[in-house]
N, C-alpha and C positions, 0 to 999 in steps of 0.2 A: 308690190312692184308693178308698175304699169306696163302694158304691152310695148310701149314705145322704148322702154329701157331694157327690153329683152333682146340681146344681141346674139346670144349663144344658146344652143339646145343643151339640155343636160345629157350626160351619158346614161344609157339604159342600164348598164351594169357597172358598178364601181363608183368611184368618187370623182367629181370634176365635171368638165364641160366637154361637149362634142363639137360638132361643126358649127360655124356661124349660121344664123338664121335671118340676119338682116344685113343691109348694105353697110351699116356701121361696123358690124362684126367682121365682115369681109375686109373692109378698109383697114381696120386695126390689124387683122391677121396678115394681110398682104404687105402692109407697111413694116410690120415686125420682120417678116421674111426678107424684104428688100434691104432693110437696115442691117440685118445680120449678114446678108450676102455681101454688102459693101464693106462691112467691118472685116469679114473673112478675107476678102480680096485685098483690102488695104493693109491689114495687120496680120496676115497669115504667117509672116516670119517672126512676129512678136506675140506669142500666145498669151502672155500675161496681160499685155495691153488689150488684146481682143477680149479676154475674159473680164477684165475690168469694165469693159463697155457692155458686153453681152449679159452678164449676170444682173446688173441693175435693170437693164432693158427687159429681161425675162421676168423679173419681179414685177415691174409695172404691167406687163402683159397679163400675168397671173392675177393681179389685183383687179384689173379692168374686167377680165373674164369672169372672175368670181362674183363681182358686183353686178354683172349684167347677164348672168345665166338664168334662164327661166326656172323658177323654183329654188334657186340657190344651189350651192354645193352641199351635197350630203350623200351618204352611201345609198346606192340603189341596187335592188335585186332583180330588176327586169319588169316590175309591174308598171302599169300606166300611171302617170301622175294625175 
C-alpha cells in the first residue's frame, strides 16, 4: 500500500483503525459524522428509517477505513509496526 492511500493509523492495541492521519481520512470521517447528524435530525422520530440509512453508511465507512489503514486491519499487541 502506498503512503498516499494511507488515510488512517492502526490502533496500537486491538483490531481496527485509530484516528485519521491524512486530509482524506478526516474528510471521510467528518462527512460520515455530518450525514449521521442530518439523518438523526431528520428521521429521529422514525428509527427504522434512520437505521436503514445509517447501517449501510457505516458499512461503507468501515470498508473505506479497512482498505486505507496503514498496515491493514489486524490484531495488535502494542508493538511498533
